[in-house]
N, C-alpha and C positions, 0 to 999 in steps of 0.2 A: 642355530642362530647364536652369535656370540653374546655374552652378557652385556647388558646396557652399562655404558661408562659415563653417561651424561649426568651431571648434577641436576637435581630437581629445582635448584634455585633459579628464579626467573631472571636474575641479572647478577652482576658482580657486587660484592659486599660494599665496595666503595661508593658505587652509585646509589645503592639503597640507603646507606647512612646519610648521604647528602640530601635525600629527598624527604622533606618533612611531611609530605602527604602520604608517604608509604606506610601502610598498616602492617607492621611485622607479624602480629598475631594471626591476622587473616592469611598472610602469605604462607606462614608455617602450616596452617591447617590445610591450605591448598597443596602444599608440598607433600603432605602425608597422603592425600588422595592420589597425587600424581605418581607416588611410588608403586602403585599397583599397575603391573604390566599385563599384557594379554595372556601370558602363561601362568599368572599367579592366581591361585584360588583363595588362599588365605595368607596373611602375614601377621607376625607378632610384633609387639612393641620393640623388641631388640633389633629385629631386622629392619623395621621402619626407621628406628633411630640411626642405624648404620647407613641406610640409603639417603636419609635426609641430612646426615651429619649434624644431628641435634642430640642433646642429652636425653637419656631414656625417660627421665622424670618429666621433661617437657612434652615428649611424645605421648606419654601416658595421659596427661591432661588433655592433649589435643584429641586423642582417640576417644576418650570419654565424652568429650563435647560433641564430636562428630557422630558418635553413636546415639547420643540423645537427640540429635537433629535428623537422624535417619540416613546419614551419608555413609555410615559404617554399621555393620552388624557384628556383635560379639558372639563367637561360637564357644560355648562353655566347655565342650568336650576337649577342645584343642587349646583353649586360652588364647586364640588368635582372632583376627578380624577379617571380614570380607566386605566388599563394597555393598552398600545398601541401595534400596530402591530410589532414594532421592538422587543419587548419581545417575541412575538409569534415565530418570525423567529429564535431566539436564542434557545428557548425551543424545537421547532420541529427539529432543526439541532441536538441537543443533543440526543433527543429520537431516531432519525433515526440512530445514531451511536451505539445505544445499541442493538447489535445483539442478546443479551440474551433474549430480549423481544419477538422477533419473534420465537426463538427456544422454549422459555418457555411456550408461550401461550397455545398450544394444551395440553401440559402435565399438566399445571395448571388447565385447564378446566376439564380434566379427574379427577383430585383430588377433585376439587370443587363438581363435580357431585357425586363422591363417598361419600364425607363427608357431603353433603348437607349444605355446608357452603361457605365462601368466601376465595379465595386464592389470595394473593397479592404479587407482586414483588416490592421491594423498595431499595433505596439507601440513604446514609446519607447526610443531609444538615444541617450543624452546629449541633445543639443539638436535631434535629428531624430526623426521617426517613420519606422520601417522596415517595408516591406510584407512580410507573411508569407504572404499569400494574395491572389490576384487572380481576379476573374471578369469576363469581357467579354461584351457582347452581340454579335450578328452584324452590328451596324451597321458601315458602311464606315469610320467615323472614331471611334476611341477614343484615349485617352491611351497613349503608348508607354512605360508604366512596368510593370516586372515585379517578381516576388518578389525581395526584396533591395534594391529601390530605396529611396532615402532622400528624404524631403521635409522642409522646415523645420517646426519645432515652432510657431513664432510667427505665421506668416502663412497657414498652410493650415487648411482646415476640420478635418481630422483632428487636427492638432496643437492647435488651439484647443479642440476637444472634450476632448482629454486634459487640457489645462490647466484647463478648466472643471470637470472631475470629480475631479481629484486633490486630496489634502488641502491645506489652506491653507498649511501650512509648506513642502510640496514646491513648490507653485506660487510662493511667494515666492522660494525658492532658485533655481528655474529662471528666473524673471524677472530676478533679479540677474545670472545668467550670460548671459542674452540681452542685457541692457543693456551688459555689458562688451564684447560683440562689436562693437557699433556705437553709440557714444554719440550720434552725430548723428541716427541714424534712430530712436533709442529713443522719443522722445515719440509719434511716429506708431505705432510697433509697440505700445507700451503701451496707447494708446487703442484699437487694434484688439483686443487681448486683453481689455481690460476690457469692451468692448462685446460681445465674444463670450461672456464669462461671463454677462453680463446676458441676452443672447439665449438662452443655454442654459436659464436659469431660466424665461424666458417661453415659449419654443417647444419646448424639449427637444432642440434641435439647434444646432450651430454652422455658420455659412456662411462661405464665402470666394468672393465674386463679383468676380473679377478682382484680388483682393488679392495672391495669390501670383504668378500669371501673368495678364496682362490679358485673355487670351482663354480662360481656364479658369474654370468655375463648379463649385462643389461644396458639399455639405452633409455633416455627419458627426455621429455619436453616439459616446459612450464607454460602456463597460460593464466590470464586473469578472466574469470567468468563474467558474463554480462551482469550489469548492475553494480559494478565497482567492488565486488566482493574480493576477499583476500586471494592472493596468488595461490594457485594449485599446481600440481604436477602429475603427469602420467608416465609410468614406466612400462617397459616390456622386458621381461627377463626370465631366466631359467638356468638349468644346468649347463655348464660350459661345453660339455661334450655334445650337447644337443643344439646349442645356439652359438654358432661361430660369430666372431666379430664381423666377418665379411657378410654373412647372411643378415645380421642385424643392421648393418650400415647401408647395405645395398637394397635389400628387400623390405625390411621392416621400417627403416627410417622414413621414406616418403609417406607411407601409410600413417605412421605415428604423427608426423607433422601435419598431415591433412586432418587427422582427428583433432589435434589441438586447435587448428584454425576453425573448424566447425564449432567446437565448444566455446571458443572465444567469441564467436559472432552469433551464437544461438540466442534468440530472444531479442536481438537488436531490431 
């Protein structure tokens, strides 16, 4: 999985400075927590400062405060921090409220077994999609991503499906933030997103055939769960040699769309 390139900041500097209700200290503390990714066991102040783009002295005060509150734990042997139990309680409470996970899981497993691939349910977090449920087939080779893993919003099938389905204003704002991350790559990324939106209108799914990782193929749909909760997305993907674009679009696509429709209407 390629390194995360997304800034932890929840918005652009200009918008934050203009908002008098925005509490910068709180935002920075949350940025520090957001720096921990699924593969990170522990991080030190120097690495956190680099990821947050903040002075090390500022990060040191933030980690001290977060440790006192139980959101971080300091490991003396290494001089680094790991997430504390307070973050676990927040995450488990959020996941417990996602009724779509319980409804989706058996349907996702059925699709995973049919496609011999991995089927994942995700929601947006800043400029990433974060997995909240995973189902794998018994195939020998599937993607090594688990619940809590992040994938890019702009280049993955799941992220593109979210962008295709979200309101126009939200999409415009997100695309501006994506552009600010890498001006040089923006023309190619923008073209991919615009093609994905058109693809969603024509076929009901978004695809990423080697766009995120050259040896990974996937398709995805987005849906809004019953009860007016935030937009979510489901993808089906795996190694390109195992999942051809033709198989995904002809065999998996109708099943994935039917799955999305069932989840969207569940509970109505």
